[in-house]
N, C-alpha and C positions, 0 to 999 in steps of 0.2 A: 661549864667554865664560869669564872667570876663575872664576865660581861653579860652572860645570859641571865644572871640573877640580880643584876644591878639596875638601879634607876639612875639615868644620866641627867646631868645638868649642863646645858650649853652656855658658854660665855664667849662673847665677842670682845676680846680684851681691849682693843683700841677704843671701842665705843663705851664699854663698861667703865673704863677708867677715865673717860673724858679727854682722850688724847686729841692733839691737833689733827686736822684733816691732812695736812701736808707735813712731811718730815723735812726739817731744815738741816738734818744731819749735824746739828750743833750739840749743845750741852745735853747731858742725860737728865731726864726727868724721873722722879721716883714715885710711881703711881701704883705699883703692884700691891701695896698695902691695902688698897681699896678691896682687892680680891681676898687677901688674907683675912681681912676683918669679917668676911662673910662665912668663913669656914664653920664656926660654931652653929650658925643658923642653918647651913646646908646639911650638917650632920643631923640636926634636929628635924629637918624636913624629910630626912630619909634618903638623901642622895648617896649613892655608892661610887659614882665616878663623875668627874668633870671632863667635858670636851671643850678644849680651847680652840677657837678659830685662830688664824695666823697670828703669831707673836714674834716671828723672826723679823729682823731689820728689813723695812720696806719703804717705798716711796710715799704711798698713800694708805690704801685700805688693807694691806697685809698680803694680798694675793699677787703683788708685784714685788717679789722678794729681791732684796739687794744683798743679803748676807745670810747664808744658811746656818751659820754657826754663832749668831749673836741675837740676843733679845733686842727688840726694837727699843731704841733709846727714848722713845716717847713713853715707854712703860717702866723701864728700869734697867738693871744690869743682870748679867748672867748669874752672879752670885745671889742677887735678890730673888731671882726666879728659882734657883736651886733651893733656897730656904723656903720658898712658897711650896714647892713640890714636897719637901720634907714635912711641912706642916699639914698638908693634905693627907699624906700617908700616915702621919701620927693620928689623924682623925679617922682613919680607916677608909679614906676616899682615894680611888685610883685617879690617874691623870693621863689624859689622851690629848695629843697635839694634832694640829692640822698640817699635813704634809702636802706641799704644793710642788709637784714634780713634773707637771706638764709644761710649765712656762715660768718665766721670771720677769722682773721689771727691767727697764732699760738701764737702771743704775747698777745692775749686777756686774761686778768687775770684769769677768771674762767677756761679756758683751761690749762693755766700754772699750776693752782692748781691741775687739774686732772693729769698732768704729774708728779707732785711732790708727791701727796698724794694718787693717784690711787683710790681704792675702798673706801677710808676713807672720801672722800669729796662728799657732795650732788651734786656738780656741774657735777659729772659724768653723771647725768641724763639730762644735757643740750645738750649732744652730743651722737652720736651712737658709743660707745666705745667697742672694742673687746680686752679684757685684755689678751687673749691668743695669740694674733697676735703681729706683729711688723711693724712699719711704715718705710718709706724710711729714716726717720731721726733716726732710731734705738732707738725709744722711749721705747721699751719694751711693747708696746701696739699698737693697730691700731685703726683707726677711719674712719668714712665715710667722704669723702671730696667732693668738687664741681668738677664734671666732670673730675676726674683724676688728679686734682691739689692738692697735699698733703699740700701745703702751705695755702690752703683755707679749713677751718674746717667746715663741715656741722653742722648746728644747728638743734636740735631736738625740733621743734616748738610745739610739743604736750605737752611739759612740762609747767605746769602752772606757776611755778616760773620764767621761762624764758620769758613767755608771759608777765608777770607783769613787768619784767625788761625792755623789749623792749617797752612796752606801756608807762612806766615811762620816757624812753628816748624820745619818740615822744612828750609827753606832755611837757617835758623840753624844747625842741627846739621851740615849739609853744609859751609857756608862757614866756620864757626868751628872745627869739630872734624874736618872732612874725613872724615866717615863714608862707608862704601861701600855701605850698603844698609839696608833696613828689613824687619822681620818685622811683618806686619799682624795684630794680635791679632783674633780672631774675624772674620776677613775674610769668612766666609760670611754675615755680617750687614751688610757694607758694600755699598752699591749699586754696580753696574758703573760708573756715571758718576763716582763718587768715585774709583774705582781709576784711571780714565782721567785725571781731574784731577791725581791724585797722580803718575801717570806723566809727564804733560806737565811738571809742576813739577820733578821730579827729573832728567828728561832735559835740561832747560835748564841744570842745574848740572853733571851728570856723565852722559856718554853710556852708561857701563857700570854705572850704579847698579842694584843688585839689589833687586827687590821680591818678597818671599815672603809668601804668604798662609797663615794658619793655617786649615785646613779639616779638620773632624773626619770628615765624610762626603764621599767623592769624587764621588758620583753627580751628574751634570749640572753639575759645576763646571769641566769641561774648557774651556768657552767662555771662561773668564776667564784661562786660561794662554795668553796671546798677547801680541805685542809692545806693544800699546797699553794692556795692563792689567798682568798679573803675569808674572814669569819662572818661578815655580814655586809649588807648594803642598805642604803637609805630607802625606806618604803614610801616613795612618792605616790604610788597608786592608792594606798589606803589613806594617806594624807589628803589627797584630793577627794577621794571617795567619801571620807568622813564629813568634810565640810560641805560638799555638794549634797549629800544625803540629808544632813541636818538642815541645810538652808531650803531644800526643796520639799522637806517633810516626806522623804521617800527612802526609808531605811533598807528597801530592797537593794538599792545601789551599793551600799557598803557591804551588805551581807554577801552579795554576788562576789565582790573582790575577796572577802575573807575566805569564802569557800574555794574560789579559784586559786588562791595563793597557798592556803593552809589546810584545806579539807583533807579527807581521808581517801580521795580517789587517786587512781594511778596517774592521772594526768595533772594532778595538783603540782604547781610549779615549785613551791618551797615547803613542802610538808616536812616537818621535823627540823626546820631551820628558822632561826629568829632574825627577822629583818629589823632595822633600826627605825623605830616608830616615833612620830612627832605630830603635833597639831600646828606648830609654827616654828620658824627658825630665822636666821639672819638674812635669808633671801626672799622670804614671803611675808605677806601681811600677818600681823599678830592675830591670833585666834579670836581675841575679844573684838577686833575690828572686822574680821571676815565673817563672823557669825551674826546672822540677822537677828536671831532671837537670843539675847544675852542670858536669859534664864536657863538656856540649855547648856551653858558652858560647863557646869559641874558634870553633867551627864556625858559630855564630850570627853572630859578627862577620865571618867570611869571607863569608857570604851578604850581609850588610849592605854590605860594601865592593865586592862584585863584581856584584850585581844592578843593573839600571838605576836611576839616581838619584844624588842628591848625599848622600853619607854624613855623618852627624853623630854625634859622641860626646858624651854628657852628662858634665859634669865629675865626676870621681871614679869613673865606671864603668869606666875603663881600669884601675883598681885592683881591680875586682870588688866595689866598694862595694854594699851592700844598702840598701834603704829601702822602706817601705810608705807607704800614704796615711793613716795614722793621725795624730793630733795636727795636724789641719788642714793636712796635706801638708808640715809642717815636717820630717818625717823624710826627705822626698825632697830637701831643700835644706839640707844641713848645712854648717857652716863647713869649709873645706878643711883646717884644722888638726886636725879631728876624725877625718879619714880615715886608715886604715892603708895606707900606700903600699907596704908590703913584703908584703902578704898574698898577692898573685897576680902575681909577677914574670913568669911565663910568659904571662899574658894581656896584660900591658902590652907585652911584647916582640912578641907576635903582632899586636897592633893597630898597633904601630909599623911592623912589616914590611908589613902590609896597606896602611897609609897610603902607604908608599914605592912599592909596586907600583901602587897606584891613581893616584898622581901621575905615574908614568912610562908609563902605558898609555893610549893614545888610544882603544882599543876599550872600556875600562872607563868612560871618560867619555862616549863618543859612539856606541858600537857598538850594533848591533841585538841583540835577544834571541831565542834559539831554544832550545826545550827539546830535550835530547838523550835522556835516560832519566829515569824517575821510578819509584820504588818507595816503599813506606810509610816506609822508613828511609834511603833513598838518593836523591840527586837529582844530575843533571848538566845543564848547559846551556852554550850557546855565546854569547859576545859577539864581534861581528865588525864590522870595517870593511874597506875595500878593502886596507888595508896590514897588518892584524893580526887574528889569530884567538886568542881566549882561551877555554879550556875549564875550567869550574869543576866540581868534584866534591865532594860532601858525604856523609858517612856519620854518622847519629845512632843507629845500631843498636848492640846489645850485642856483635855479632859482626863479623868481618872481612867485607868485600865486595869484589867486582871490578866496576868500571863499564866498559862497552864503548861507546865513542863513535864512533871512526872509525879507519881504517887510516892512521895518520900518526904521526910522532914529535913529541914535545913535551917542553919543559923546565918542570919545576915551579918557579914563581917563588918559592915559599916555602922550598924545600929545595935547589934546584939539580939535582934528580934528573931524568934523561932516561929516558923510556920510551915505548912504543907507546900511543897514546891509545885503543886497543881493549883495553887491559889495565891499567887504572888500579886499582891495589890500595890499599884504604883500611882501616886498622885501625879499631876502634870509636871513635866520636866524633872523627873527624879530617876534614880537608878538604885539597884540593889545587887549585892554580890553575896551569894549564899554558898556556904560549904555544906554539902550533904552530910547529915548525921548518919553514922554507920554503927 
C-alpha cells in the first residue's frame, strides 16, 4: 500500500505555526500558510505523507478537543485547511490527521451541557459521570478522565449515539477534505470493536485509508494490526532500542529488538508487517538532544530508513533541531520560524538521500529482515525480496571497522561506490547501504 512505501513527516500544527498556548475562542488567526509554504521543500526532501497532530478546535494543546468538525481558530478556517490538503495532494503528498477518540476537553459542548443540565440531558450517557461526587473543578459531579488528567474527559464509547457522532466526524473529514488516514491517539485504550467500527466506516469512503495506532508498549498488540482493525502501530520498542543502543555503544540491544519483531522465526511478533518508525516525535526528546554522540546522528537516520517499518521524520529534526521535555513539552514543539535551518546541512542532505533510496527500493518497503553481523559498535543486516537484496552496515565506534557479509559485489546507494560485500570498510560514525549487484 502507499503508506508502506512512504516517508512520513510529522507536524505538530499548533507549535509549528506559533499558535497561542491557550485558545480564547475569539477571532480566527490565519497561520496555515506557514505549513503550505513548506510543501515544495517537503517534496524535495522526499516526503510522501504528512502526519498532523491535532488541529481540531481545542482548549490548549489539541488533545482536549472542543469541536470535532472545525479547524482550531488559532490555525485558520476549514476552507483554508481544505486548500492546504489540496496543495499537498497536488504535490503528491498524502495527508493523515490525528484522531482523538478516547477523550475530549471540558469545552466539548455535550460535556458542557452535562455540567449545566446534569441528569436532564441524554449527553450524560456519553461520559462516565458520578453525580454524587465532585471534581477538582468543583463541578458538583465527578467523571472518568484520561490517566488522572481532569481536563481530559473520558468518552464512553459504548454509547451508540456517541459512536454515530464520531463516525459522522470521520466521514466529514474524508468527504470534505479528502484526508488519507488517521492516527488514533492512545489506541491502546480503544476497544477492538471500536477499531473495527472505524475500519468499516473509512473503508466505505476510501479503500486505501490508513489507520495508525499510537501504542507505547508493543506487547500483545499484534492482534490489532490486521485488515479489519489497524494498518500499523507506533514502534516505541525500536525507538527506545535505537537511542539506548547508540548511547551505550551496544548495538546488540537494537538488533535483538529487530530480530524479535521482524525476523524470520515463527515466534516473530510482526514479521511481514510495517510498524511506524521514528527517532523522535512531539512527546519525546529530540534525537539531537537525546543522542550523546552527535556524530552518530546520520547513522541513526540510516538505521531508521532501512530497518523494517514506515520511517517518519519529526519537523525540524532534519535540521538537527534540539528540544527537551521541559516547559510542558513546548520545547519539543517550536514554531518553524525559530529553527536554524543552516545548522546541519549535511544531515538534511543525508536524510534527503535516504528518503530517495527508500522510495526507490522495494526491499526496504517490503523485504524480509536478517541479521548479518553484530558487534558492540557495528551492525549489518540484509533486507531482501525475490527481486532485490539490500545490505546495510553501520559503525558507531571511534575507530574504523570492516564488516564482512557475503562474497558478492554491491553498489553503495549513498555514495555510488562498488565493492565486495565481504569487505565493507566503514570509518567512524558512518553507514553504507549496498544493493547487491546481480
